[in-house]
mmCIF file as gemmi writes it, N, C-alpha and C atoms, coordinates in Angstrom:
data_model
loop_
_atom_site.group_PDB
_atom_site.id
_atom_site.type_symbol
_atom_site.label_atom_id
_atom_site.label_alt_id
_atom_site.label_comp_id
_atom_site.label_asym_id
_atom_site.label_entity_id
_atom_site.label_seq_id
_atom_site.pdbx_PDB_ins_code
_atom_site.Cartn_x
_atom_site.Cartn_y
_atom_site.Cartn_z
_atom_site.occupancy
_atom_site.B_iso_or_equiv
_atom_site.pdbx_formal_charge
_atom_site.auth_seq_id
_atom_site.auth_asym_id
_atom_site.pdbx_PDB_model_num
ATOM 1 N N . UNK Axp A 1 ? 65.17 66.161 56.608 1 0 ? 1 A 1
ATOM 2 C CA . UNK Axp A 1 ? 66.357 67.178 56.449 1 0 ? 1 A 1
ATOM 3 C C . UNK Axp A 1 ? 67.583 66.691 57.321 1 0 ? 1 A 1
ATOM 4 N N . UNK Axp A 2 ? 67.178 65.992 58.397 1 0 ? 2 A 1
ATOM 5 C CA . UNK Axp A 2 ? 68.364 65.59 59.283 1 0 ? 2 A 1
ATOM 6 C C . UNK Axp A 2 ? 69.206 64.686 58.612 1 0 ? 2 A 1
ATOM 7 N N . UNK Axp A 3 ? 68.605 63.632 57.799 1 0 ? 3 A 1
ATOM 8 C CA . UNK Axp A 3 ? 69.406 62.613 57.122 1 0 ? 3 A 1
ATOM 9 C C . UNK Axp A 3 ? 70.375 63.328 56.076 1 0 ? 3 A 1
ATOM 10 N N . UNK Axp A 4 ? 69.875 64.319 55.355 1 0 ? 4 A 1
ATOM 11 C CA . UNK Axp A 4 ? 70.506 65.184 54.393 1 0 ? 4 A 1
ATOM 12 C C . UNK Axp A 4 ? 71.792 65.784 55.18 1 0 ? 4 A 1
ATOM 13 N N . UNK Axp A 5 ? 71.528 66.349 56.201 1 0 ? 5 A 1
ATOM 14 C CA . UNK Axp A 5 ? 72.469 67.022 56.966 1 0 ? 5 A 1
ATOM 15 C C . UNK Axp A 5 ? 73.669 66.299 57.486 1 0 ? 5 A 1
ATOM 16 N N . UNK Axp A 6 ? 73.238 64.929 57.819 1 0 ? 6 A 1
ATOM 17 C CA . UNK Axp A 6 ? 74.177 63.976 58.243 1 0 ? 6 A 1
ATOM 18 C C . UNK Axp A 6 ? 75.127 63.606 57.057 1 0 ? 6 A 1
ATOM 19 N N . UNK Axp A 7 ? 74.479 63.429 55.814 1 0 ? 7 A 1
ATOM 20 C CA . UNK Axp A 7 ? 75.184 62.994 54.63 1 0 ? 7 A 1
ATOM 21 C C . UNK Axp A 7 ? 76.242 64.173 54.256 1 0 ? 7 A 1
ATOM 22 N N . UNK Axp A 8 ? 75.722 65.395 54.37 1 0 ? 8 A 1
ATOM 23 C CA . UNK Axp A 8 ? 76.436 66.467 54.002 1 0 ? 8 A 1
ATOM 24 C C . UNK Axp A 8 ? 77.792 66.663 55.121 1 0 ? 8 A 1
ATOM 25 N N . UNK Axp A 9 ? 77.552 66.339 56.338 1 0 ? 9 A 1
ATOM 26 C CA . UNK Axp A 9 ? 78.539 66.415 57.303 1 0 ? 9 A 1
ATOM 27 C C . UNK Axp A 9 ? 79.558 65.237 57.056 1 0 ? 9 A 1
ATOM 28 N N . UNK Axp A 10 ? 79.047 64.13 56.619 1 0 ? 10 A 1
ATOM 29 C CA . UNK Axp A 10 ? 79.842 62.969 56.442 1 0 ? 10 A 1
ATOM 30 C C . UNK Axp A 10 ? 80.806 63.117 55.269 1 0 ? 10 A 1
ATOM 31 N N . UNK Axp A 11 ? 80.508 64.088 54.392 1 0 ? 11 A 1
ATOM 32 C CA . UNK Axp A 11 ? 81.399 64.461 53.262 1 0 ? 11 A 1
ATOM 33 C C . UNK Axp A 11 ? 82.781 65.02 53.701 1 0 ? 11 A 1
ATOM 34 N N . UNK Axp A 12 ? 82.714 65.691 54.943 1 0 ? 12 A 1
ATOM 35 C CA . UNK Axp A 12 ? 83.823 66.293 55.485 1 0 ? 12 A 1
ATOM 36 C C . UNK Axp A 12 ? 84.692 65.286 56.307 1 0 ? 12 A 1
ATOM 37 N N . UNK Axp A 13 ? 84.271 63.997 56.487 1 0 ? 13 A 1
ATOM 38 C CA . UNK Axp A 13 ? 85.036 63.114 57.325 1 0 ? 13 A 1
ATOM 39 C C . UNK Axp A 13 ? 86.321 62.771 56.663 1 0 ? 13 A 1
ATOM 40 N N . UNK Axp A 14 ? 87.41 62.973 57.424 1 0 ? 14 A 1
ATOM 41 C CA . UNK Axp A 14 ? 88.744 62.781 57.102 1 0 ? 14 A 1
ATOM 42 C C . UNK Axp A 14 ? 89.07 61.26 56.279 1 0 ? 14 A 1
ATOM 43 N N . UNK Axp A 15 ? 88.474 60.436 56.725 1 0 ? 15 A 1
ATOM 44 C CA . UNK Axp A 15 ? 88.671 58.977 56.439 1 0 ? 15 A 1
ATOM 45 C C . UNK Axp A 15 ? 87.883 58.627 55.177 1 0 ? 15 A 1
ATOM 46 N N . UNK Axp A 16 ? 86.541 58.977 55.118 1 0 ? 16 A 1
ATOM 47 C CA . UNK Axp A 16 ? 85.727 58.566 54.064 1 0 ? 16 A 1
ATOM 48 C C . UNK Axp A 16 ? 84.93 59.562 53.17 1 0 ? 16 A 1
ATOM 49 N N . UNK Axp A 17 ? 84.928 60.84 53.653 1 0 ? 17 A 1
ATOM 50 C CA . UNK Axp A 17 ? 84.162 61.867 52.94 1 0 ? 17 A 1
ATOM 51 C C . UNK Axp A 17 ? 84.92 62.446 51.714 1 0 ? 17 A 1
ATOM 52 N N . UNK Axp A 18 ? 84.27 62.761 50.831 1 0 ? 18 A 1
ATOM 53 C CA . UNK Axp A 18 ? 84.939 63.326 49.615 1 0 ? 18 A 1
ATOM 54 C C . UNK Axp A 18 ? 85.82 64.596 49.985 1 0 ? 18 A 1
ATOM 55 N N . UNK Axp A 19 ? 85.268 65.554 50.643 1 0 ? 19 A 1
ATOM 56 C CA . UNK Axp A 19 ? 85.927 66.58 51.105 1 0 ? 19 A 1
ATOM 57 C C . UNK Axp A 19 ? 87.138 66.451 51.941 1 0 ? 19 A 1
ATOM 58 N N . UNK Axp A 20 ? 86.888 65.464 52.938 1 0 ? 20 A 1
ATOM 59 C CA . UNK Axp A 20 ? 87.875 65.075 53.974 1 0 ? 20 A 1
ATOM 60 C C . UNK Axp A 20 ? 89.181 64.343 53.231 1 0 ? 20 A 1
ATOM 61 N N . UNK Axp A 21 ? 88.72 63.555 52.324 1 0 ? 21 A 1
ATOM 62 C CA . UNK Axp A 21 ? 89.855 62.878 51.565 1 0 ? 21 A 1
ATOM 63 C C . UNK Axp A 21 ? 90.664 63.886 50.731 1 0 ? 21 A 1
ATOM 64 N N . UNK Axp A 22 ? 90.018 65.055 50.246 1 0 ? 22 A 1
ATOM 65 C CA . UNK Axp A 22 ? 90.713 65.972 49.437 1 0 ? 22 A 1
ATOM 66 C C . UNK Axp A 22 ? 91.65 66.787 50.369 1 0 ? 22 A 1
ATOM 67 N N . UNK Axp A 23 ? 91.085 66.907 51.61 1 0 ? 23 A 1
ATOM 68 C CA . UNK Axp A 23 ? 92.146 67.65 52.521 1 0 ? 23 A 1
ATOM 69 C C . UNK Axp A 23 ? 93.519 66.848 52.805 1 0 ? 23 A 1
ATOM 70 N N . UNK Axp A 24 ? 93.278 65.558 52.581 1 0 ? 24 A 1
ATOM 71 C CA . UNK Axp A 24 ? 94.656 64.779 52.843 1 0 ? 24 A 1
ATOM 72 C C . UNK Axp A 24 ? 95.261 64.316 51.533 1 0 ? 24 A 1
ATOM 73 N N . UNK Axp A 25 ? 94.837 65.13 50.362 1 0 ? 25 A 1
ATOM 74 C CA . UNK Axp A 25 ? 95.417 64.869 49.117 1 0 ? 25 A 1
ATOM 75 C C . UNK Axp A 25 ? 94.953 63.617 48.351 1 0 ? 25 A 1
ATOM 76 N N . UNK Axp A 26 ? 93.683 63.208 48.598 1 0 ? 26 A 1
ATOM 77 C CA . UNK Axp A 26 ? 93.165 62.004 47.75 1 0 ? 26 A 1
ATOM 78 C C . UNK Axp A 26 ? 91.87 62.532 47.039 1 0 ? 26 A 1
ATOM 79 N N . UNK Axp A 27 ? 92.116 62.335 45.723 1 0 ? 27 A 1
ATOM 80 C CA . UNK Axp A 27 ? 90.758 62.821 44.998 1 0 ? 27 A 1
ATOM 81 C C . UNK Axp A 27 ? 90.092 61.383 44.501 1 0 ? 27 A 1
ATOM 82 N N . UNK Axp A 28 ? 88.777 61.273 44.839 1 0 ? 28 A 1
ATOM 83 C CA . UNK Axp A 28 ? 87.918 60.167 44.656 1 0 ? 28 A 1
ATOM 84 C C . UNK Axp A 28 ? 86.87 60.599 43.809 1 0 ? 28 A 1
ATOM 85 N N . UNK Axp A 29 ? 87.076 60.325 42.469 1 0 ? 29 A 1
ATOM 86 C CA . UNK Axp A 29 ? 86.019 60.735 41.47 1 0 ? 29 A 1
ATOM 87 C C . UNK Axp A 29 ? 84.69 60.337 41.79 1 0 ? 29 A 1
ATOM 88 N N . UNK Axp A 30 ? 84.49 59.082 42.104 1 0 ? 30 A 1
ATOM 89 C CA . UNK Axp A 30 ? 83.236 58.571 42.545 1 0 ? 30 A 1
ATOM 90 C C . UNK Axp A 30 ? 82.554 59.216 43.675 1 0 ? 30 A 1
ATOM 91 N N . UNK Axp A 31 ? 83.355 59.567 44.66 1 0 ? 31 A 1
ATOM 92 C CA . UNK Axp A 31 ? 82.927 60.338 45.844 1 0 ? 31 A 1
ATOM 93 C C . UNK Axp A 31 ? 82.421 61.773 45.383 1 0 ? 31 A 1
ATOM 94 N N . UNK Axp A 32 ? 83.18 62.324 44.579 1 0 ? 32 A 1
ATOM 95 C CA . UNK Axp A 32 ? 82.994 63.674 44.058 1 0 ? 32 A 1
ATOM 96 C C . UNK Axp A 32 ? 81.761 63.623 43.329 1 0 ? 32 A 1
ATOM 97 N N . UNK Axp A 33 ? 81.521 62.8 42.487 1 0 ? 33 A 1
ATOM 98 C CA . UNK Axp A 33 ? 80.239 62.72 41.684 1 0 ? 33 A 1
ATOM 99 C C . UNK Axp A 33 ? 79.025 62.396 42.682 1 0 ? 33 A 1
ATOM 100 N N . UNK Axp A 34 ? 79.196 61.573 43.753 1 0 ? 34 A 1
ATOM 101 C CA . UNK Axp A 34 ? 78.192 61.322 44.709 1 0 ? 34 A 1
ATOM 102 C C . UNK Axp A 34 ? 77.841 62.544 45.373 1 0 ? 34 A 1
ATOM 103 N N . UNK Axp A 35 ? 78.866 63.431 45.795 1 0 ? 35 A 1
ATOM 104 C CA . UNK Axp A 35 ? 78.794 64.679 46.559 1 0 ? 35 A 1
ATOM 105 C C . UNK Axp A 35 ? 77.909 65.688 45.624 1 0 ? 35 A 1
ATOM 106 N N . UNK Axp A 36 ? 78.109 65.718 44.374 1 0 ? 36 A 1
ATOM 107 C CA . UNK Axp A 36 ? 77.406 66.638 43.472 1 0 ? 36 A 1
ATOM 108 C C . UNK Axp A 36 ? 76.073 66.102 43.521 1 0 ? 36 A 1
ATOM 109 N N . UNK Axp A 37 ? 75.671 64.957 43.274 1 0 ? 37 A 1
ATOM 110 C CA . UNK Axp A 37 ? 74.403 64.482 43.405 1 0 ? 37 A 1
ATOM 111 C C . UNK Axp A 37 ? 73.646 64.667 44.673 1 0 ? 37 A 1
ATOM 112 N N . UNK Axp A 38 ? 74.467 64.484 45.853 1 0 ? 38 A 1
ATOM 113 C CA . UNK Axp A 38 ? 73.833 64.903 47.11 1 0 ? 38 A 1
ATOM 114 C C . UNK Axp A 38 ? 73.421 66.269 47.17 1 0 ? 38 A 1
ATOM 115 N N . UNK Axp A 39 ? 74.271 67.252 46.643 1 0 ? 39 A 1
ATOM 116 C CA . UNK Axp A 39 ? 73.931 68.651 46.675 1 0 ? 39 A 1
ATOM 117 C C . UNK Axp A 39 ? 72.633 68.958 45.784 1 0 ? 39 A 1
ATOM 118 N N . UNK Axp A 40 ? 72.493 68.083 44.73 1 0 ? 40 A 1
ATOM 119 C CA . UNK Axp A 40 ? 71.289 68.291 43.929 1 0 ? 40 A 1
ATOM 120 C C . UNK Axp A 40 ? 69.945 67.922 44.698 1 0 ? 40 A 1
ATOM 121 N N . UNK Axp A 41 ? 69.966 67.11 45.792 1 0 ? 41 A 1
ATOM 122 C CA . UNK Axp A 41 ? 68.802 66.695 46.67 1 0 ? 41 A 1
ATOM 123 C C . UNK Axp A 41 ? 68.499 67.82 47.632 1 0 ? 41 A 1
ATOM 124 N N . UNK Axp A 42 ? 69.224 68.832 47.612 1 0 ? 42 A 1
ATOM 125 C CA . UNK Axp A 42 ? 69.003 70.028 48.803 1 0 ? 42 A 1
ATOM 126 C C . UNK Axp A 42 ? 67.8 70.829 48.086 1 0 ? 42 A 1
ATOM 127 N N . UNK Axp A 43 ? 66.814 71.031 48.866 1 0 ? 43 A 1
ATOM 128 C CA . UNK Axp A 43 ? 65.518 71.903 48.524 1 0 ? 43 A 1
ATOM 129 C C . UNK Axp A 43 ? 66.076 73.41 48.506 1 0 ? 43 A 1
ATOM 130 N N . UNK Axp A 44 ? 65.462 74.006 47.59 1 0 ? 44 A 1
ATOM 131 C CA . UNK Axp A 44 ? 65.684 75.552 47.848 1 0 ? 44 A 1
ATOM 132 C C . UNK Axp A 44 ? 65.177 76.044 48.929 1 0 ? 44 A 1
ATOM 133 N N . UNK Axp A 45 ? 65.933 76.959 49.786 1 0 ? 45 A 1
ATOM 134 C CA . UNK Axp A 45 ? 65.422 77.546 50.997 1 0 ? 45 A 1
ATOM 135 C C . UNK Axp A 45 ? 64.304 78.522 50.792 1 0 ? 45 A 1
ATOM 136 N N . UNK Axp A 46 ? 63.534 78.474 51.841 1 0 ? 46 A 1
ATOM 137 C CA . UNK Axp A 46 ? 62.564 79.535 51.787 1 0 ? 46 A 1
ATOM 138 C C . UNK Axp A 46 ? 63.047 80.942 52.314 1 0 ? 46 A 1
ATOM 139 N N . UNK Axp A 47 ? 62.298 81.647 53.088 1 0 ? 47 A 1
ATOM 140 C CA . UNK Axp A 47 ? 62.764 82.806 53.902 1 0 ? 47 A 1
ATOM 141 C C . UNK Axp A 47 ? 63.796 82.543 54.84 1 0 ? 47 A 1
ATOM 142 N N . UNK Axp A 48 ? 63.64 81.379 55.533 1 0 ? 48 A 1
ATOM 143 C CA . UNK Axp A 48 ? 64.513 80.955 56.633 1 0 ? 48 A 1
ATOM 144 C C . UNK Axp A 48 ? 65.531 79.977 56.107 1 0 ? 48 A 1
ATOM 145 N N . UNK Axp A 49 ? 66.771 80.035 56.399 1 0 ? 49 A 1
ATOM 146 C CA . UNK Axp A 49 ? 67.834 79.142 55.91 1 0 ? 49 A 1
ATOM 147 C C . UNK Axp A 49 ? 68.301 78.307 57.22 1 0 ? 49 A 1
ATOM 148 N N . UNK Axp A 50 ? 68.526 77.13 57.171 1 0 ? 50 A 1
ATOM 149 C CA . UNK Axp A 50 ? 69.027 76.324 58.156 1 0 ? 50 A 1
ATOM 150 C C . UNK Axp A 50 ? 70.487 76.641 58.251 1 0 ? 50 A 1
ATOM 151 N N . UNK Axp A 51 ? 70.896 76.982 59.348 1 0 ? 51 A 1
ATOM 152 C CA . UNK Axp A 51 ? 72.26 77.515 59.378 1 0 ? 51 A 1
ATOM 153 C C . UNK Axp A 51 ? 73.375 76.294 59.391 1 0 ? 51 A 1
ATOM 154 N N . UNK Axp A 52 ? 72.863 75.305 59.873 1 0 ? 52 A 1
ATOM 155 C CA . UNK Axp A 52 ? 73.749 74.1 59.831 1 0 ? 52 A 1
ATOM 156 C C . UNK Axp A 52 ? 73.879 73.694 58.174 1 0 ? 52 A 1
ATOM 157 N N . UNK Axp A 53 ? 72.887 73.775 57.486 1 0 ? 53 A 1
ATOM 158 C CA . UNK Axp A 53 ? 73.065 73.58 56.027 1 0 ? 53 A 1
ATOM 159 C C . UNK Axp A 53 ? 74.079 74.475 55.327 1 0 ? 53 A 1
ATOM 160 N N . UNK Axp A 54 ? 73.796 75.739 55.599 1 0 ? 54 A 1
ATOM 161 C CA . UNK Axp A 54 ? 74.736 76.71 55.067 1 0 ? 54 A 1
ATOM 162 C C . UNK Axp A 54 ? 76.161 76.286 55.459 1 0 ? 54 A 1
ATOM 163 N N . UNK Axp A 55 ? 76.444 76.144 56.783 1 0 ? 55 A 1
ATOM 164 C CA . UNK Axp A 55 ? 77.825 75.797 57.349 1 0 ? 55 A 1
ATOM 165 C C . UNK Axp A 55 ? 78.25 74.658 56.519 1 0 ? 55 A 1
ATOM 166 N N . UNK Axp A 56 ? 77.574 73.561 56.234 1 0 ? 56 A 1
ATOM 167 C CA . UNK Axp A 56 ? 78.162 72.465 55.519 1 0 ? 56 A 1
ATOM 168 C C . UNK Axp A 56 ? 78.355 72.523 54.086 1 0 ? 56 A 1
ATOM 169 N N . UNK Axp A 57 ? 77.735 73.609 53.377 1 0 ? 57 A 1
ATOM 170 C CA . UNK Axp A 57 ? 77.948 73.708 51.922 1 0 ? 57 A 1
ATOM 171 C C . UNK Axp A 57 ? 78.593 74.798 51.4 1 0 ? 57 A 1
ATOM 172 N N . UNK Axp A 58 ? 78.503 76.007 52.16 1 0 ? 58 A 1
ATOM 173 C CA . UNK Axp A 58 ? 79.008 77.208 51.49 1 0 ? 58 A 1
ATOM 174 C C . UNK Axp A 58 ? 80.509 77.221 51.213 1 0 ? 58 A 1
ATOM 175 N N . UNK Axp A 59 ? 81.345 76.607 52.015 1 0 ? 59 A 1
ATOM 176 C CA . UNK Axp A 59 ? 82.734 76.545 51.979 1 0 ? 59 A 1
ATOM 177 C C . UNK Axp A 59 ? 83.387 75.739 50.974 1 0 ? 59 A 1
ATOM 178 N N . UNK Axp A 60 ? 82.451 74.629 50.614 1 0 ? 60 A 1
ATOM 179 C CA . UNK Axp A 60 ? 82.879 73.629 49.746 1 0 ? 60 A 1
ATOM 180 C C . UNK Axp A 60 ? 83.561 73.923 48.4 1 0 ? 60 A 1
ATOM 181 N N . UNK Axp A 61 ? 82.929 74.821 47.793 1 0 ? 61 A 1
ATOM 182 C CA . UNK Axp A 61 ? 83.468 75.215 46.462 1 0 ? 61 A 1
ATOM 183 C C . UNK Axp A 61 ? 85.014 75.807 46.643 1 0 ? 61 A 1
ATOM 184 N N . UNK Axp A 62 ? 85.074 76.71 47.359 1 0 ? 62 A 1
ATOM 185 C CA . UNK Axp A 62 ? 86.509 77.323 47.613 1 0 ? 62 A 1
ATOM 186 C C . UNK Axp A 62 ? 87.409 76.353 48.162 1 0 ? 62 A 1
ATOM 187 N N . UNK Axp A 63 ? 86.97 75.39 49.091 1 0 ? 63 A 1
ATOM 188 C CA . UNK Axp A 63 ? 87.957 74.339 49.689 1 0 ? 63 A 1
ATOM 189 C C . UNK Axp A 63 ? 88.373 73.441 48.556 1 0 ? 63 A 1
ATOM 190 N N . UNK Axp A 64 ? 87.588 72.863 47.56 1 0 ? 64 A 1
ATOM 191 C CA . UNK Axp A 64 ? 87.871 72.168 46.541 1 0 ? 64 A 1
ATOM 192 C C . UNK Axp A 64 ? 88.915 72.751 45.596 1 0 ? 64 A 1
ATOM 193 N N . UNK Axp A 65 ? 88.869 74.094 45.398 1 0 ? 65 A 1
ATOM 194 C CA . UNK Axp A 65 ? 89.733 74.801 44.537 1 0 ? 65 A 1
ATOM 195 C C . UNK Axp A 65 ? 91.095 74.783 45.279 1 0 ? 65 A 1
ATOM 196 N N . UNK Axp A 66 ? 91.146 74.981 46.509 1 0 ? 66 A 1
ATOM 197 C CA . UNK Axp A 66 ? 92.337 75.089 47.456 1 0 ? 66 A 1
ATOM 198 C C . UNK Axp A 66 ? 93.091 73.841 47.494 1 0 ? 66 A 1
ATOM 199 N N . UNK Axp A 67 ? 92.367 72.652 47.435 1 0 ? 67 A 1
ATOM 200 C CA . UNK Axp A 67 ? 92.873 71.34 47.405 1 0 ? 67 A 1
ATOM 201 C C . UNK Axp A 67 ? 93.426 70.899 45.98 1 0 ? 67 A 1
ATOM 202 N N . UNK Axp A 68 ? 93.262 71.468 44.902 1 0 ? 68 A 1
ATOM 203 C CA . UNK Axp A 68 ? 93.293 71.051 43.581 1 0 ? 68 A 1
ATOM 204 C C . UNK Axp A 68 ? 94.891 70.618 43.464 1 0 ? 68 A 1
ATOM 205 N N . UNK Axp A 69 ? 95.749 71.365 43.927 1 0 ? 69 A 1
ATOM 206 C CA . UNK Axp A 69 ? 97.153 70.921 43.606 1 0 ? 69 A 1
ATOM 207 C C . UNK Axp A 69 ? 97.598 69.636 44.579 1 0 ? 69 A 1
ATOM 208 N N . UNK Axp A 70 ? 97.119 69.655 45.762 1 0 ? 70 A 1
ATOM 209 C CA . UNK Axp A 70 ? 97.416 68.659 46.556 1 0 ? 70 A 1
ATOM 210 C C . UNK Axp A 70 ? 96.81 67.223 46.179 1 0 ? 70 A 1
ATOM 211 N N . UNK Axp A 71 ? 95.497 67.218 45.594 1 0 ? 71 A 1
ATOM 212 C CA . UNK Axp A 71 ? 94.794 66.098 45.468 1 0 ? 71 A 1
ATOM 213 C C . UNK Axp A 71 ? 94.733 65.658 43.957 1 0 ? 71 A 1
ATOM 214 N N . UNK Axp A 72 ? 94.878 66.382 43.107 1 0 ? 72 A 1
ATOM 215 C CA . UNK Axp A 72 ? 94.891 66.02 41.664 1 0 ? 72 A 1
ATOM 216 C C . UNK Axp A 72 ? 96.224 65.516 41.235 1 0 ? 72 A 1
ATOM 217 N N . UNK Axp A 73 ? 96.282 64.256 40.892 1 0 ? 73 A 1
ATOM 218 C CA . UNK Axp A 73 ? 97.663 63.777 40.586 1 0 ? 73 A 1
ATOM 219 C C . UNK Axp A 73 ? 97.552 63.468 38.956 1 0 ? 73 A 1
ATOM 220 N N . UNK Axp A 74 ? 98.132 64.519 38.093 1 0 ? 74 A 1
ATOM 221 C CA . UNK Axp A 74 ? 98.07 64.263 36.775 1 0 ? 74 A 1
ATOM 222 C C . UNK Axp A 74 ? 97.081 65.127 36.113 1 0 ? 74 A 1
ATOM 223 N N . UNK Axp A 75 ? 97.273 65.335 34.901 1 0 ? 75 A 1
ATOM 224 C CA . UNK Axp A 75 ? 96.263 66.297 34.2 1 0 ? 75 A 1
ATOM 225 C C . UNK Axp A 75 ? 94.872 65.649 33.968 1 0 ? 75 A 1
ATOM 226 N N . UNK Axp A 76 ? 94.797 64.29 33.878 1 0 ? 76 A 1
ATOM 227 C CA . UNK Axp A 76 ? 93.318 63.851 33.814 1 0 ? 76 A 1
ATOM 228 C C . UNK Axp A 76 ? 92.701 64.08 35.14 1 0 ? 76 A 1
ATOM 229 N N . UNK Axp A 77 ? 93.179 63.629 36.257 1 0 ? 77 A 1
ATOM 230 C CA . UNK Axp A 77 ? 92.642 64.042 37.534 1 0 ? 77 A 1
ATOM 231 C C . UNK Axp A 77 ? 92.434 65.607 37.722 1 0 ? 77 A 1
ATOM 232 N N . UNK Axp A 78 ? 93.225 66.248 37.198 1 0 ? 78 A 1
ATOM 233 C CA . UNK Axp A 78 ? 92.99 67.881 37.458 1 0 ? 78 A 1
ATOM 234 C C . UNK Axp A 78 ? 91.683 68.198 36.672 1 0 ? 78 A 1
ATOM 235 N N . UNK Axp A 79 ? 91.471 67.718 35.421 1 0 ? 79 A 1
ATOM 236 C CA . UNK Axp A 79 ? 90.418 68.094 34.673 1 0 ? 79 A 1
ATOM 237 C C . UNK Axp A 79 ? 89.163 67.48 35.422 1 0 ? 79 A 1
ATOM 238 N N . UNK Axp A 80 ? 89.224 66.354 35.883 1 0 ? 80 A 1
ATOM 239 C CA . UNK Axp A 80 ? 88.025 65.708 36.479 1 0 ? 80 A 1
ATOM 240 C C . UNK Axp A 80 ? 87.622 66.48 37.88 1 0 ? 80 A 1
ATOM 241 N N . UNK Axp A 81 ? 88.693 66.873 38.557 1 0 ? 81 A 1
ATOM 242 C CA . UNK Axp A 81 ? 88.386 67.559 39.746 1 0 ? 81 A 1
ATOM 243 C C . UNK Axp A 81 ? 87.964 68.899 39.533 1 0 ? 81 A 1
ATOM 244 N N . UNK Axp A 82 ? 88.37 69.58 38.504 1 0 ? 82 A 1
ATOM 245 C CA . UNK Axp A 82 ? 87.992 70.909 38.037 1 0 ? 82 A 1
ATOM 246 C C . UNK Axp A 82 ? 86.46 70.787 37.673 1 0 ? 82 A 1
ATOM 247 N N . UNK Axp A 83 ? 86.177 69.741 36.923 1 0 ? 83 A 1
ATOM 248 C CA . UNK Axp A 83 ? 84.459 69.476 36.605 1 0 ? 83 A 1
ATOM 249 C C . UNK Axp A 83 ? 83.84 69.441 37.855 1 0 ? 83 A 1
ATOM 250 N N . UNK Axp A 84 ? 84.251 68.567 38.838 1 0 ? 84 A 1
ATOM 251 C CA . UNK Axp A 84 ? 83.739 68.416 40.089 1 0 ? 84 A 1
ATOM 252 C C . UNK Axp A 84 ? 83.381 69.811 40.822 1 0 ? 84 A 1
ATOM 253 N N . UNK Axp A 85 ? 84.542 70.548 40.827 1 0 ? 85 A 1
ATOM 254 C CA . UNK Axp A 85 ? 84.556 71.851 41.543 1 0 ? 85 A 1
ATOM 255 C C . UNK Axp A 85 ? 83.519 72.759 40.878 1 0 ? 85 A 1
ATOM 256 N N . UNK Axp A 86 ? 83.408 72.755 39.56 1 0 ? 86 A 1
ATOM 257 C CA . UNK Axp A 86 ? 82.532 73.64 38.941 1 0 ? 86 A 1
ATOM 258 C C . UNK Axp A 86 ? 81.037 73.171 39.209 1 0 ? 86 A 1
ATOM 259 N N . UNK Axp A 87 ? 80.858 71.91 39.144 1 0 ? 87 A 1
ATOM 260 C CA . UNK Axp A 87 ? 79.547 71.408 39.511 1 0 ? 87 A 1
ATOM 261 C C . UNK Axp A 87 ? 79.077 71.874 40.928 1 0 ? 87 A 1
ATOM 262 N N . UNK Axp A 88 ? 79.953 71.623 41.929 1 0 ? 88 A 1
ATOM 263 C CA . UNK Axp A 88 ? 79.742 71.855 43.261 1 0 ? 88 A 1
ATOM 264 C C . UNK Axp A 88 ? 79.397 73.386 43.316 1 0 ? 88 A 1
ATOM 265 N N . UNK Axp A 89 ? 80.132 74.197 42.63 1 0 ? 89 A 1
ATOM 266 C CA . UNK Axp A 89 ? 79.908 75.654 42.72 1 0 ? 89 A 1
ATOM 267 C C . UNK Axp A 89 ? 78.566 76.01 42.334 1 0 ? 89 A 1
ATOM 268 N N . UNK Axp A 90 ? 78.342 75.396 41.084 1 0 ? 90 A 1
ATOM 269 C CA . UNK Axp A 90 ? 76.965 75.733 40.493 1 0 ? 90 A 1
ATOM 270 C C . UNK Axp A 90 ? 75.791 75.262 41.45 1 0 ? 90 A 1
ATOM 271 N N . UNK Axp A 91 ? 75.965 74.071 42.026 1 0 ? 91 A 1
ATOM 272 C CA . UNK Axp A 91 ? 74.98 73.553 42.954 1 0 ? 91 A 1
ATOM 273 C C . UNK Axp A 91 ? 74.747 74.306 43.952 1 0 ? 91 A 1
ATOM 274 N N . UNK Axp A 92 ? 75.781 74.856 44.735 1 0 ? 92 A 1
ATOM 275 C CA . UNK Axp A 92 ? 75.688 75.568 46.09 1 0 ? 92 A 1
ATOM 276 C C . UNK Axp A 92 ? 75.144 76.894 45.552 1 0 ? 92 A 1
ATOM 277 N N . UNK Axp A 93 ? 75.395 77.549 44.482 1 0 ? 93 A 1
ATOM 278 C CA . UNK Axp A 93 ? 74.959 78.897 43.896 1 0 ? 93 A 1
ATOM 279 C C . UNK Axp A 93 ? 73.497 78.582 43.654 1 0 ? 93 A 1
ATOM 280 N N . UNK Axp A 94 ? 73.071 77.555 43.073 1 0 ? 94 A 1
ATOM 281 C CA . UNK Axp A 94 ? 71.696 77.266 42.865 1 0 ? 94 A 1
ATOM 282 C C . UNK Axp A 94 ? 70.788 77.123 44.13 1 0 ? 94 A 1
ATOM 283 N N . UNK Axp A 95 ? 71.393 76.627 45.221 1 0 ? 95 A 1
ATOM 284 C CA . UNK Axp A 95 ? 70.782 76.432 46.319 1 0 ? 95 A 1
ATOM 285 C C . UNK Axp A 95 ? 70.665 77.727 47.066 1 0 ? 95 A 1
ATOM 286 N N . UNK Axp A 96 ? 71.726 78.438 47.316 1 0 ? 96 A 1
ATOM 287 C CA . UNK Axp A 96 ? 71.827 79.665 48.192 1 0 ? 96 A 1
ATOM 288 C C . UNK Axp A 96 ? 71.591 80.948 47.371 1 0 ? 96 A 1
ATOM 289 N N . UNK Axp A 97 ? 71.712 80.881 46.111 1 0 ? 97 A 1
ATOM 290 C CA . UNK Axp A 97 ? 71.542 81.917 45.166 1 0 ? 97 A 1
ATOM 291 C C . UNK Axp A 97 ? 72.739 82.818 45.29 1 0 ? 97 A 1
ATOM 292 N N . UNK Axp A 98 ? 72.833 83.813 44.461 1 0 ? 98 A 1
ATOM 293 C CA . UNK Axp A 98 ? 73.854 84.816 44.394 1 0 ? 98 A 1
ATOM 294 C C . UNK Axp A 98 ? 73.466 86.258 44.586 1 0 ? 98 A 1
ATOM 295 N N . UNK Axp A 99 ? 74.365 87.243 45.075 1 0 ? 99 A 1
ATOM 296 C CA . UNK Axp A 99 ? 73.896 88.439 45.453 1 0 ? 99 A 1
ATOM 297 C C . UNK Axp A 99 ? 73.7 89.166 44.004 1 0 ? 99 A 1
């Protein structure tokens, strides 16, 4: 679990992480797809949820949507980033569940 948490944390890195790059207006399709694949590796939580895990993933779907205008340059990138945003939202919802 610790390695998984480190990889999730790295996704927020301003220089190399998918979410960090989005913050500075850079959309990296390969990094986005790798992030979706990383989310698919997260096991479903039991009765107790690791708070660090939640901290690292719950905000990501909203954050990606907020960065759409800044990071997607052109219609093709907007479609690709929208696809990644939808996949991230589905993955996080699948992990944490919905009310």
